[in-house]
N, C-alpha and C positions, 0 to 999 in steps of 0.2 A: 406771605400772601394768605389771604383768608379763603378757607375752603367752605363750600356750601354746607357741609355736614358739621362744621364747628359751631358749637353753641357759644353764647357769650360767657357762660360759666367755664367752659373748657378753655376758652381763650384766656380768661382771668387766671385759672389754675396754671396754665402754661407760662404765663407772664410771671407769676409769683415764683414758680419753680425755677425759671431762668434767673430771676433776681437773686434768689437764695443761693443758687450754685455760684453765681458771680461773687457774692459776698464771701462764701466759704473759700473760694479760690484766692480771693484777694487777701484774706486773713492768713492763709497758709503762706502765700508769697511774702507777705509782710513779716511774718515770723522768720522766714528764711533770710530775708534781707537783714533783719536785726541780728540774727545769729551770725551772718557773715560779717557785719560791722563789729560785733563783739570779738570774733576771731581775729579780725584785722587789728583791732586795738590791742588784744593780748599778745599777738605776734610782734607788733611794733614795740610794746613795752618790754617784752622779753629780750629783744635785741638792744633797745636803747639803754636799759639800765646797766647791763654789764659793760657796754661801751663807755657810758659816762663814768662808771666806777673805774674803768681802766684809765680814762683820761685823768681823773682826780689823783689816782695813785701814781700814775706816770709823772704828772707835774710835781707831786711831792717828792718822788725819788730823784727827778732831774734837779730839783733845787738842793736836795741834801747831798747827793753823791754825783760826782762828775764821772762820766764814762765815755767810751768811744762811740757809743750808740745812744739813741734817744729812747729813754724808758717810755715816754709818752706815746711815741709812734708804735713801739712794740706792744704796749698794753692796750692801745686802741685796737690793734689787729687781734690780739688775744680776746678782748672783750667782744668784738664783732663775731669771731668764730664761736666763742662760748654761747653768745646769744642766739646765733643761727642754729647751733646744735640743740639748744634748749627749745627753741620754737619748733624745730623739726620733730623733736621728741614729743612735745605737747600735741602737735597736730596729728602725729601718728597715733598717740593714745586716744585722742578725741575721735578720730575716724574709726578706730577699732571698736570703741564703745558704741558707736552708732551703726 
């Protein structure tokens, strides 16, 4: 609402100040979103790569050597666990630095 004591210059300065604050806030939020997406991607890859390596090695071992258990299933499990530990360690280090 317009006050009687507000001059047009004061209103203009208030409007510009408000717009600048909105832009600064949106830039900060945008950087936080991009950082979050980056972390999400790194965590995903840090779990996916060991899992895929476990699958590849497990398929190779299952074809080469017959055994009572499945190397593929075992190494999928090992890959997921290794990837989760890797992601946990990375997030812990990243949060400690910030």
